[in-house]
Residue frames as qw, qx, qy, qz and C-alpha x, y, z in Angstrom:
[[0.757, -0.101, 0.377, 0.524, -94.54, 6.25, -36.11],
 [0.066, 0.738, -0.193, -0.643, -92.69, 8.92, -38.02],
 [0.769, 0.616, -0.010, -0.171, -92.66, 8.86, -41.80],
 [0.536, 0.654, -0.523, 0.108, -89.72, 6.81, -43.05],
 [0.187, -0.466, 0.782, -0.370, -88.95, 5.16, -39.66],
 [0.859, -0.002, -0.284, -0.425, -89.98, 1.67, -40.50],
 [0.451, 0.271, -0.799, 0.291, -87.41, -0.07, -38.22],
 [0.636, -0.496, -0.591, 0.005, -88.31, -1.82, -34.98],
 [0.407, -0.884, 0.027, -0.230, -88.21, -0.27, -31.51],
 [0.295, 0.594, -0.636, 0.393, -84.75, 0.15, -29.81],
 [0.672, -0.254, -0.673, 0.173, -84.10, -2.36, -26.99],
 [0.474, -0.858, -0.115, -0.159, -84.76, -1.20, -23.44],
 [0.177, 0.729, -0.532, 0.392, -81.70, 0.16, -21.57],
 [0.859, -0.252, -0.422, 0.143, -80.03, -2.51, -19.38],
 [0.187, -0.875, 0.259, -0.363, -78.87, -0.73, -16.19],
 [0.928, -0.356, 0.054, 0.093, -77.22, -3.87, -14.80],
 [0.765, 0.309, -0.063, 0.561, -73.95, -3.28, -16.64],
 [0.072, 0.728, -0.136, 0.668, -73.72, 0.33, -15.43],
 [0.687, -0.657, 0.085, -0.298, -74.52, -0.77, -11.90],
 [0.949, -0.133, -0.006, 0.286, -71.76, -3.40, -11.98],
 [0.528, 0.514, -0.108, 0.667, -69.23, -0.83, -13.25],
 [0.253, -0.759, 0.129, -0.585, -70.23, 1.52, -10.44],
 [0.861, -0.493, 0.064, -0.106, -69.98, -1.24, -7.82],
 [0.880, 0.137, -0.073, 0.450, -66.57, -2.29, -9.13],
 [0.280, 0.645, -0.150, 0.695, -65.22, 1.28, -8.89],
 [0.512, -0.712, 0.130, -0.462, -66.53, 1.68, -5.35],
 [0.953, -0.292, 0.019, 0.083, -64.99, -1.64, -4.23],
 [0.728, 0.343, -0.114, 0.583, -61.64, -0.73, -5.79],
 [0.014, 0.725, -0.145, 0.673, -61.67, 2.70, -4.13],
 [0.669, -0.618, 0.160, -0.380, -62.47, 1.16, -0.74],
 [0.014, 0.556, -0.824, 0.104, -59.70, -1.42, -1.02],
 [0.783, -0.007, 0.522, -0.337, -62.12, -4.36, -1.13],
 [0.080, 0.475, -0.748, -0.456, -60.02, -6.33, -3.55],
 [0.186, 0.101, 0.975, 0.063, -61.91, -9.63, -3.53],
 [0.351, 0.641, 0.548, -0.407, -65.32, -7.94, -3.87],
 [0.252, 0.717, -0.270, -0.591, -63.98, -5.84, -6.75],
 [0.014, -0.291, 0.887, 0.359, -62.65, -8.97, -8.52],
 [0.293, 0.343, 0.881, -0.143, -66.03, -10.71, -8.14],
 [0.357, 0.745, 0.270, -0.494, -67.89, -7.77, -9.67],
 [0.160, 0.647, -0.523, -0.531, -65.39, -7.48, -12.50],
 [0.184, -0.054, 0.963, 0.192, -65.81, -11.18, -13.28],
 [0.369, 0.582, 0.671, -0.275, -69.57, -10.57, -13.64],
 [0.254, 0.785, -0.075, -0.560, -68.87, -7.71, -16.03],
 [0.235, -0.311, 0.791, 0.471, -67.06, -10.10, -18.36],
 [0.407, 0.444, 0.797, 0.036, -70.45, -11.06, -19.84],
 [0.285, 0.901, 0.214, -0.247, -70.70, -7.61, -21.35],
 [0.743, 0.282, 0.214, 0.568, -68.39, -7.23, -24.37],
 [0.150, 0.876, 0.084, 0.451, -68.63, -3.45, -24.22],
 [0.473, -0.842, 0.213, -0.144, -66.90, -3.48, -20.79],
 [0.958, 0.065, -0.093, 0.264, -64.07, -5.84, -21.79],
 [0.484, 0.533, -0.251, 0.647, -61.32, -3.20, -21.91],
 [0.359, -0.689, 0.221, -0.590, -62.47, -1.68, -18.61],
 [0.928, -0.348, 0.028, -0.130, -62.54, -5.10, -16.93],
 [0.858, 0.232, -0.190, 0.417, -59.03, -5.95, -18.06],
 [0.239, 0.583, -0.283, 0.723, -57.50, -2.69, -16.80],
 [0.547, -0.605, 0.146, -0.560, -59.52, -2.71, -13.59],
 [0.969, -0.229, -0.088, 0.008, -58.56, -6.29, -12.73],
 [0.710, 0.313, -0.260, 0.574, -54.87, -5.55, -13.27],
 [0.044, -0.618, 0.244, -0.746, -55.10, -2.40, -11.10],
 [0.768, -0.501, 0.036, -0.398, -56.97, -4.31, -8.40],
 [0.953, -0.037, -0.190, 0.232, -54.39, -7.08, -8.39],
 [0.478, 0.445, -0.283, 0.702, -51.60, -4.55, -8.06],
 [0.354, -0.623, 0.187, -0.672, -53.34, -2.78, -5.18],
 [0.925, -0.336, -0.056, -0.166, -53.82, -6.14, -3.51],
 [0.835, 0.186, -0.259, 0.448, -50.15, -6.97, -3.99],
 [0.144, 0.599, -0.278, 0.737, -49.12, -3.66, -2.44],
 [0.626, -0.563, 0.153, -0.518, -51.19, -4.35, 0.64],
 [0.982, -0.125, -0.129, 0.062, -49.82, -7.87, 0.92],
 [0.613, 0.408, -0.309, 0.602, -46.27, -6.52, 0.72],
 [0.176, -0.626, 0.273, -0.708, -46.99, -4.07, 3.53],
 [0.857, -0.412, 0.024, -0.308, -48.46, -6.84, 5.71],
 [0.941, 0.047, -0.178, 0.282, -45.40, -9.04, 5.19],
 [0.362, 0.544, -0.307, 0.692, -43.03, -6.15, 5.87],
 [0.448, -0.609, 0.213, -0.618, -44.84, -5.35, 9.12],
 [0.951, -0.273, 0.028, -0.140, -44.70, -9.02, 10.12],
 [0.217, -0.733, 0.633, 0.123, -41.01, -9.19, 9.26],
 [0.846, 0.101, 0.522, 0.037, -41.57, -12.25, 7.09],
 [0.111, 0.733, -0.429, -0.516, -38.84, -11.39, 4.61],
 [0.258, -0.138, 0.912, 0.287, -38.45, -14.88, 3.20],
 [0.364, 0.554, 0.744, -0.084, -42.15, -15.06, 2.30],
 [0.212, 0.856, 0.063, -0.467, -42.05, -11.52, 0.90],
 [0.081, -0.542, 0.657, 0.517, -39.11, -12.32, -1.35],
 [0.274, 0.142, 0.925, 0.221, -40.87, -15.37, -2.78],
 [0.296, 0.728, 0.539, -0.303, -44.08, -13.37, -3.23],
 [0.142, 0.805, -0.199, -0.540, -42.26, -10.72, -5.28],
 [0.176, -0.300, 0.829, 0.437, -40.54, -13.33, -7.44],
 [0.291, 0.392, 0.870, 0.070, -43.86, -14.98, -8.34],
 [0.232, 0.822, 0.341, -0.391, -45.62, -11.65, -8.90],
 [0.015, 0.678, -0.441, -0.587, -42.84, -10.51, -11.22],
 [0.233, -0.032, 0.907, 0.348, -43.11, -13.73, -13.23],
 [0.236, 0.598, 0.765, -0.036, -46.84, -13.16, -13.65],
 [0.213, 0.347, 0.289, 0.866, -46.30, -9.55, -14.71],
 [0.326, -0.779, -0.477, -0.242, -48.52, -8.18, -11.96],
 [0.514, -0.462, -0.219, 0.688, -45.93, -5.96, -10.29],
 [0.172, 0.972, 0.160, -0.009, -46.31, -2.20, -10.61],
 [0.527, 0.650, -0.252, 0.485, -43.32, -0.04, -11.48],
 [0.328, -0.741, 0.369, -0.456, -43.04, 0.94, -7.81],
 [0.914, -0.293, 0.259, -0.107, -42.95, -2.71, -6.78],
 [0.867, 0.383, -0.072, 0.310, -40.31, -3.50, -9.37],
 [0.192, 0.760, -0.342, 0.518, -38.17, -0.71, -7.96],
 [0.477, -0.578, 0.476, -0.461, -38.59, -2.19, -4.49],
 [0.946, 0.058, -0.289, -0.134, -37.97, -5.81, -5.43],
 [0.551, 0.332, -0.585, 0.494, -34.65, -5.61, -3.54],
 [0.416, -0.630, 0.194, -0.627, -36.40, -4.58, -0.32],
 [0.932, -0.339, -0.064, -0.113, -36.47, -8.06, 1.30],
 [0.827, 0.152, -0.212, 0.499, -32.74, -8.61, 0.74],
 [0.160, 0.601, -0.204, 0.756, -32.01, -5.05, 1.84],
 [0.598, -0.607, 0.105, -0.513, -34.03, -5.42, 5.03],
 [0.968, -0.171, -0.147, 0.114, -32.44, -8.79, 5.72],
 [0.636, 0.321, -0.245, 0.658, -28.99, -7.22, 5.45],
 [0.152, -0.642, 0.165, -0.733, -30.07, -4.31, 7.66],
 [0.827, -0.489, -0.026, -0.275, -31.30, -6.76, 10.30],
 [0.902, 0.005, -0.185, 0.389, -27.95, -8.58, 10.20],
 [0.312, 0.555, -0.193, 0.747, -26.19, -5.20, 10.48],
 [0.434, -0.642, 0.127, -0.619, -28.16, -4.25, 13.59],
 [0.939, -0.306, -0.151, -0.049, -27.65, -7.70, 15.15],
 [0.759, 0.193, -0.266, 0.563, -23.90, -7.07, 15.20],
 [0.042, -0.697, 0.171, -0.695, -24.24, -3.89, 17.24],
 [0.020, -0.968, 0.162, 0.189, -22.65, -2.55, 19.40],
 [0.746, 0.576, -0.253, 0.219, -19.32, -2.39, 17.61],
 [0.790, -0.491, 0.012, 0.368, -16.10, -3.41, 19.36],
 [0.446, -0.344, 0.335, 0.756, -13.76, -1.88, 16.80],
 [0.337, 0.630, -0.113, -0.691, -14.05, 0.51, 13.87],
 [0.103, 0.273, -0.848, -0.442, -13.01, -2.31, 11.51],
 [0.178, 0.318, 0.920, -0.145, -16.12, -4.28, 12.55],
 [0.299, 0.705, 0.346, -0.542, -18.35, -1.33, 11.73],
 [0.176, 0.596, -0.472, -0.625, -16.49, -0.64, 8.49],
 [0.035, -0.060, 0.960, 0.270, -16.90, -4.25, 7.32],
 [0.225, 0.507, 0.784, -0.279, -20.59, -4.21, 8.19],
 [0.267, 0.723, 0.052, -0.635, -21.10, -0.95, 6.27],
 [0.085, 0.403, -0.731, -0.544, -19.36, -2.50, 3.26],
 [0.103, 0.200, 0.971, 0.082, -21.78, -5.44, 3.32],
 [0.207, 0.668, 0.577, -0.422, -24.73, -3.06, 3.61],
 [0.055, -0.458, 0.289, 0.839, -23.47, -0.77, 0.82],
 [0.012, 0.120, 0.793, 0.597, -25.28, -2.52, -2.11],
 [0.154, -0.611, -0.772, -0.086, -28.63, -1.91, -0.41],
 [0.184, -0.385, -0.286, 0.858, -28.13, 1.66, 0.81],
 [0.148, -0.004, -0.376, -0.915, -29.85, 3.18, -2.24],
 [0.414, -0.383, -0.751, -0.344, -32.91, 0.98, -1.78],
 [0.438, -0.519, -0.624, 0.387, -33.14, 1.60, 1.96],
 [0.212, -0.166, -0.100, 0.958, -32.52, 5.33, 1.58],
 [0.185, -0.478, -0.560, -0.651, -36.09, 5.80, 0.37],
 [0.522, -0.721, -0.454, -0.022, -37.01, 6.12, 4.04],
 [0.015, -0.848, 0.226, -0.478, -36.01, 9.11, 6.15],
 [0.774, -0.583, 0.217, -0.122, -35.46, 6.90, 9.21],
 [0.925, 0.040, 0.126, 0.357, -32.79, 4.87, 7.44],
 [0.443, 0.713, -0.071, 0.538, -31.06, 7.96, 6.08],
 [0.336, -0.820, 0.258, -0.386, -30.75, 9.33, 9.62],
 [0.905, -0.355, 0.236, 0.023, -29.60, 5.95, 10.95],
 [0.847, 0.328, 0.070, 0.412, -27.00, 5.53, 8.20],
 [0.194, 0.824, -0.162, 0.506, -25.67, 9.05, 8.74],
 [0.583, -0.718, 0.288, -0.247, -25.20, 8.31, 12.45],
 [0.956, -0.105, 0.197, 0.189, -23.30, 5.12, 11.66],
 [0.638, 0.581, -0.037, 0.504, -20.92, 7.01, 9.37],
 [0.140, -0.838, 0.248, -0.465, -20.31, 9.59, 12.10],
 [0.823, -0.498, 0.255, -0.101, -19.75, 6.80, 14.61],
 [0.914, 0.218, 0.050, 0.339, -17.21, 5.16, 12.29],
 [0.357, 0.726, -0.176, 0.562, -15.23, 8.40, 12.04],
 [0.457, -0.752, 0.262, -0.396, -15.38, 8.90, 15.81],
 [0.940, -0.276, 0.196, 0.037, -14.21, 5.34, 16.53],
 [0.793, 0.419, -0.036, 0.441, -11.37, 5.60, 14.02],
 [0.095, 0.793, -0.241, 0.551, -10.17, 8.85, 15.61],
 [0.663, -0.632, 0.276, -0.291, -10.39, 7.39, 19.12],
 [0.975, -0.052, 0.132, 0.173, -8.52, 4.24, 18.11],
 [0.594, 0.602, -0.131, 0.518, -5.84, 6.29, 16.38],
 [0.182, -0.794, 0.289, -0.504, -5.43, 8.45, 19.48],
 [0.870, -0.434, 0.204, -0.113, -5.20, 5.34, 21.67],
 [0.901, 0.223, 0.010, 0.372, -2.34, 4.05, 19.50],
 [0.288, 0.734, -0.189, 0.586, -0.61, 7.42, 19.67],
 [0.511, -0.722, 0.252, -0.393, -1.01, 7.52, 23.46],
 [0.972, -0.193, 0.102, 0.089, 0.40, 4.00, 23.73],
 [0.722, 0.435, -0.090, 0.531, 3.50, 5.05, 21.78],
 [0.014, -0.775, 0.212, -0.595, 3.93, 8.22, 23.87],
 [0.761, -0.582, 0.180, -0.224, 3.63, 6.22, 27.09],
 [0.951, 0.022, 0.046, 0.306, 6.31, 3.82, 25.84],
 [0.472, 0.613, -0.120, 0.622, 8.53, 6.76, 24.86],
 [0.368, -0.798, 0.147, -0.454, 7.94, 8.40, 28.23],
 [0.872, -0.450, 0.193, -0.004, 9.13, 5.35, 30.17],
 [0.866, 0.251, 0.046, 0.429, 11.99, 4.60, 27.77],
 [0.259, 0.755, -0.140, 0.585, 13.30, 8.17, 27.97],
 [0.502, -0.753, 0.206, -0.372, 13.05, 8.25, 31.76],
 [0.885, -0.352, 0.302, 0.037, 14.85, 4.93, 32.21],
 [0.022, -0.703, 0.610, 0.365, 17.40, 5.33, 29.42],
 [0.702, 0.123, 0.700, 0.046, 16.05, 2.32, 27.54],
 [0.073, 0.490, -0.466, -0.733, 17.46, 3.10, 24.08],
 [0.038, 0.079, 0.928, 0.362, 16.03, 0.03, 22.36],
 [0.086, 0.617, 0.757, -0.198, 12.45, 0.63, 23.59],
 [0.062, 0.692, 0.040, -0.718, 12.80, 4.32, 22.69],
 [0.033, 0.307, -0.663, -0.682, 13.76, 3.49, 19.10],
 [0.031, 0.294, 0.936, 0.190, 10.94, 0.97, 18.67],
 [0.053, 0.715, 0.587, -0.376, 8.28, 3.31, 20.08],
 [0.002, 0.608, -0.194, -0.770, 9.71, 6.24, 18.08],
 [0.021, 0.104, -0.794, -0.598, 9.41, 4.25, 14.84],
 [0.030, 0.474, 0.880, -0.014, 5.91, 3.04, 15.70],
 [0.060, 0.730, 0.340, -0.590, 4.69, 6.59, 16.33],
 [0.037, 0.467, -0.437, -0.768, 6.17, 7.75, 13.03],
 [0.003, -0.137, -0.906, -0.402, 4.30, 4.98, 11.19],
 [0.007, -0.619, -0.759, 0.202, 1.02, 5.81, 12.90],
 [0.085, 0.961, 0.260, -0.041, 1.24, 9.61, 12.66],
 [0.691, 0.154, 0.051, 0.705, 4.30, 11.01, 10.93],
 [0.089, 0.616, 0.078, 0.779, 3.05, 14.59, 11.39],
 [0.585, -0.645, -0.465, 0.162, 2.65, 14.28, 15.17],
 [0.099, -0.952, 0.120, -0.264, 3.52, 17.39, 17.19],
 [0.814, -0.497, 0.215, 0.211, 6.04, 15.20, 19.01],
 [0.756, 0.190, 0.259, 0.570, 8.36, 15.19, 15.99],
 [0.189, 0.837, 0.119, 0.499, 7.89, 18.92, 15.49],
 [0.494, -0.854, 0.125, -0.104, 8.88, 19.55, 19.11],
 [0.873, -0.208, 0.209, 0.389, 11.94, 17.33, 18.73],
 [0.588, 0.495, 0.187, 0.612, 13.20, 19.54, 15.91],
 [0.056, -0.869, -0.035, -0.491, 12.80, 22.66, 18.05],
 [0.778, -0.564, -0.150, 0.233, 14.71, 21.43, 21.12],
 [0.626, -0.299, 0.061, 0.718, 17.42, 23.85, 22.18],
 [0.154, 0.190, 0.295, 0.924, 16.06, 26.71, 20.07],
 [0.321, 0.086, 0.230, -0.915, 13.16, 29.13, 20.26],
 [0.323, 0.319, 0.884, -0.111, 9.85, 27.25, 20.36],
 [0.179, 0.029, -0.429, -0.885, 7.72, 27.91, 17.31],
 [0.351, -0.391, -0.819, -0.229, 4.82, 25.76, 18.49],
 [0.280, -0.417, 0.195, -0.842, 2.36, 27.95, 20.44],
 [0.704, -0.291, 0.336, -0.554, 0.92, 26.41, 23.63],
 [0.481, 0.297, -0.816, -0.122, 2.73, 23.09, 23.20],
 [0.888, -0.355, -0.225, -0.185, 1.72, 19.88, 24.94],
 [0.131, -0.785, 0.553, -0.247, 4.26, 20.05, 27.79],
 [0.822, -0.242, 0.506, -0.099, 4.04, 16.36, 28.62],
 [0.855, 0.468, 0.154, 0.160, 4.95, 15.60, 24.99],
 [0.253, 0.877, -0.313, 0.262, 7.68, 18.25, 25.06],
 [0.518, -0.648, 0.532, -0.172, 9.12, 16.65, 28.20],
 [0.922, 0.050, 0.379, 0.067, 9.32, 13.23, 26.53],
 [0.672, 0.696, -0.018, 0.254, 11.09, 14.73, 23.52],
 [0.011, 0.872, -0.396, 0.287, 13.58, 16.65, 25.68],
 [0.660, -0.495, 0.552, -0.125, 14.43, 13.84, 28.12],
 [0.917, 0.218, 0.324, 0.077, 14.65, 11.35, 25.28],
 [0.641, 0.655, -0.012, 0.400, 17.08, 13.61, 23.38],
 [0.419, -0.901, 0.097, 0.060, 18.88, 15.05, 26.40],
 [0.745, -0.375, 0.365, 0.414, 22.21, 13.31, 25.77],
 [0.614, 0.391, 0.394, 0.562, 22.55, 14.51, 22.18],
 [0.047, 0.952, 0.174, 0.249, 22.04, 18.16, 23.09],
 [0.452, 0.370, -0.350, 0.732, 24.86, 20.52, 23.99],
 [0.288, -0.365, -0.589, 0.661, 24.97, 22.17, 27.42],
 [0.110, 0.155, -0.036, -0.981, 23.68, 25.41, 25.88],
 [0.445, -0.154, -0.620, -0.628, 20.83, 23.62, 24.09],
 [0.432, -0.351, -0.806, 0.201, 19.87, 21.78, 27.29],
 [0.128, -0.323, -0.405, 0.845, 19.66, 25.03, 29.22],
 [0.264, 0.074, -0.277, -0.921, 17.60, 26.70, 26.49],
 [0.492, -0.207, -0.749, -0.392, 15.26, 23.72, 26.23],
 [0.387, -0.369, -0.745, 0.398, 14.87, 23.39, 30.02],
 [0.012, -0.236, -0.216, 0.948, 14.24, 27.13, 30.42],
 [0.357, -0.044, -0.456, -0.814, 11.47, 26.87, 27.81],
 [0.382, -0.287, -0.878, -0.035, 9.68, 24.13, 29.77],
 [0.285, -0.276, 0.208, -0.894, 6.63, 25.51, 31.60],
 [0.694, -0.232, -0.564, -0.382, 4.80, 22.32, 32.41],
 [0.558, -0.476, 0.489, -0.472, 3.86, 20.57, 35.64],
 [0.139, -0.220, 0.966, 0.010, 4.41, 16.89, 36.49],
 [0.754, 0.209, 0.076, -0.618, 1.88, 15.00, 34.39],
 [0.959, 0.204, -0.197, -0.005, 3.98, 12.06, 33.16],
 [0.850, -0.328, 0.001, 0.411, 7.39, 10.61, 34.07],
 [0.577, 0.282, 0.110, 0.758, 9.46, 12.91, 31.85],
 [0.088, -0.775, -0.114, -0.615, 7.66, 16.09, 32.89],
 [0.726, -0.682, -0.077, 0.029, 8.29, 15.07, 36.51],
 [0.786, -0.084, 0.060, 0.609, 12.00, 14.83, 35.71],
 [0.318, 0.514, 0.144, 0.783, 12.12, 18.22, 34.00],
 [0.389, -0.821, -0.168, -0.382, 10.09, 19.84, 36.78],
 [0.805, -0.524, -0.039, 0.275, 12.57, 18.44, 39.31],
 [0.665, 0.111, 0.119, 0.728, 15.53, 19.70, 37.29],
 [0.099, 0.691, 0.194, 0.689, 14.02, 23.14, 36.85],
 [0.541, -0.810, -0.060, -0.216, 13.31, 23.61, 40.57],
 [0.656, 0.408, -0.475, 0.420, 16.59, 21.86, 41.36],
 [0.353, -0.617, 0.444, -0.545, 16.28, 21.62, 45.16],
 [0.038, 0.185, -0.959, 0.212, 16.86, 18.73, 47.54],
 [0.499, 0.224, 0.578, -0.606, 13.14, 18.73, 48.32],
 [0.674, 0.482, -0.194, -0.525, 12.33, 18.43, 44.63],
 [0.356, 0.406, -0.838, -0.082, 14.80, 15.57, 44.26],
 [0.180, -0.022, 0.897, -0.403, 13.27, 13.68, 47.17],
 [0.610, 0.374, 0.306, -0.627, 9.77, 14.27, 45.78],
 [0.581, 0.501, -0.510, -0.389, 11.00, 12.95, 42.43],
 [0.110, 0.270, -0.949, 0.122, 12.45, 9.86, 44.11],
 [0.388, 0.162, 0.742, -0.523, 9.13, 9.13, 45.84],
 [0.644, 0.478, 0.002, -0.598, 7.15, 9.68, 42.64],
 [0.486, 0.457, -0.707, -0.236, 9.39, 7.28, 40.73],
 [0.096, -0.164, 0.932, -0.309, 9.23, 4.75, 43.57],
 [0.594, 0.270, 0.465, -0.599, 5.45, 4.65, 43.28],
 [0.717, 0.530, -0.232, -0.389, 5.92, 3.68, 39.63],
 [0.948, -0.135, 0.254, 0.139, 8.46, 1.01, 40.52],
 [0.654, 0.639, -0.063, 0.400, 11.28, 2.99, 38.89],
 [0.631, -0.319, -0.147, 0.692, 14.63, 4.38, 40.04],
 [0.004, 0.868, 0.066, -0.492, 15.26, 8.15, 40.13],
 [0.674, 0.727, 0.051, 0.120, 16.33, 9.60, 36.80],
 [0.746, -0.160, 0.081, 0.641, 20.09, 9.57, 36.24],
 [0.300, 0.560, 0.219, 0.741, 19.74, 12.75, 34.18],
 [0.357, -0.848, -0.159, -0.357, 18.02, 14.53, 37.07],
 [0.786, -0.550, -0.018, 0.282, 20.62, 13.29, 39.58],
 [0.664, 0.086, 0.153, 0.727, 23.59, 14.31, 37.44],
 [0.091, 0.713, 0.222, 0.658, 22.01, 17.70, 36.70],
 [0.543, -0.819, -0.123, -0.139, 21.47, 18.25, 40.42],
 [0.802, -0.391, 0.070, 0.445, 25.04, 17.23, 41.30],
 [0.538, 0.392, 0.184, 0.723, 26.50, 19.45, 38.58],
 [0.086, -0.754, -0.109, -0.642, 24.97, 22.39, 40.42],
 [0.717, -0.578, -0.343, 0.185, 25.86, 21.37, 43.98],
 [0.588, -0.113, -0.104, 0.795, 29.16, 23.29, 44.09],
 [0.043, 0.435, 0.217, 0.873, 27.53, 26.44, 42.75],
 [0.525, -0.676, -0.371, -0.360, 24.71, 26.24, 45.27],
 [0.745, -0.456, -0.298, 0.386, 27.07, 25.59, 48.15],
 [0.461, 0.041, -0.015, 0.886, 29.37, 28.46, 47.22],
 [0.136, -0.544, -0.280, -0.779, 26.50, 30.86, 46.70],
 [0.640, -0.658, -0.373, -0.136, 25.08, 29.89, 50.06],
 [0.700, -0.307, -0.218, 0.607, 28.44, 30.43, 51.76],
 [0.294, 0.262, 0.089, 0.915, 28.97, 33.85, 50.23],
 [0.308, -0.537, -0.224, -0.752, 25.59, 35.12, 51.38],
 [0.055, -0.159, 0.775, -0.609, 25.70, 33.38, 54.74],
 [0.716, -0.058, -0.081, -0.691, 22.29, 31.97, 53.83],
 [0.695, -0.202, 0.656, -0.213, 21.24, 28.49, 54.93],
 [0.492, 0.456, -0.621, -0.406, 22.69, 26.59, 51.95],
 [0.903, -0.025, -0.381, -0.196, 22.60, 22.82, 51.56],
 [0.422, -0.675, 0.577, -0.180, 25.82, 22.20, 53.48],
 [0.298, 0.389, -0.862, -0.131, 27.96, 19.10, 53.08],
 [0.258, -0.001, 0.890, -0.375, 26.05, 17.06, 55.62],
 [0.608, 0.433, 0.368, -0.554, 22.70, 17.62, 53.91],
 [0.499, 0.569, -0.499, -0.422, 24.26, 16.99, 50.50],
 [0.174, 0.276, -0.945, 0.003, 25.64, 13.59, 51.50],
 [0.395, 0.170, 0.752, -0.499, 22.42, 12.74, 53.33],
 [0.637, 0.511, 0.030, -0.576, 20.48, 13.43, 50.13],
 [0.441, 0.495, -0.702, -0.262, 22.88, 11.40, 47.99],
 [0.086, -0.140, 0.955, -0.246, 22.62, 8.56, 50.47],
 [0.532, 0.307, 0.549, -0.567, 18.83, 8.65, 50.36],
 [0.660, 0.570, -0.181, -0.454, 19.00, 8.40, 46.59],
 [0.925, -0.090, 0.352, 0.116, 21.29, 5.36, 46.86],
 [0.682, 0.637, -0.068, 0.351, 24.16, 7.04, 45.01],
 [0.645, -0.503, -0.030, 0.575, 27.62, 8.26, 45.96],
 [0.019, 0.853, -0.121, -0.507, 29.54, 11.42, 45.04],
 [0.340, -0.295, 0.709, 0.543, 31.49, 9.52, 42.41],
 [0.480, 0.571, 0.665, 0.036, 28.33, 9.30, 40.27],
 [0.181, 0.912, 0.010, -0.367, 29.03, 12.86, 39.17],
 [0.160, -0.603, 0.641, 0.448, 32.28, 11.79, 37.56]]
């Protein structure tokens, strides 16, 4: 014994506490939550490890909760998961990450409802569903898969809206086409107003303003041009009609373009072809086309006589008029 050291011998080192700490760390690292909790409970008998035990137990509980959440998500048990998160939050054993994801069950539930409504019949159905999903988009956007899915739905919404708008426009143009060809003023006005409400900047209205003058619209839609011209034929002067008809370069693709094509060729064969085309649609030949043809009969006949070429001749003229179920007085 050294001089002055009259105190007793220091107690032997107890390696049990260190061993328990080591075992607890290994169990926590390996994800063995229950084993870790058991070891930490044993460590409670050592006051020197109290702070370590408290922190380690809280961390272990949080790790356990995270794994439980993943299991419930994989199982799709959203109701159980929601209740689990509520209880864990009350007990204060949710990590900051878990608190941020406490809306996950509701978000996933809404996403499942969203998917159950697919496929979409109309854009309004998709738009309403996206509105219901909107409060959860931020939560769900933590995953790349959802971000891609959501982006596709937005693109689909735009595509459906454009297609539905075009369908409405086409419906109006079809109504205008038939109304112009049959001289149905009331139906023309209704369809004209409907198209203006749907798309006031439609090329149809731009073409209407250019009738009888030089076309400013490059590569116009000739079927649309034909509807505009036939529908406005009666309000145009003879000079404007000629200018507008000369500008037409289309082929028969709808009723009005068939009429203009017939008028531009202006032969008996074209008139008969027009009659047959209209008959297939359950319609009578266009009065505008008939009158236009008759207005040019005298000129054709005289020109044919002067050149001694095989012109229409009176017999063929009256045969044509008879086949169209009209008489010469129609011209007057």
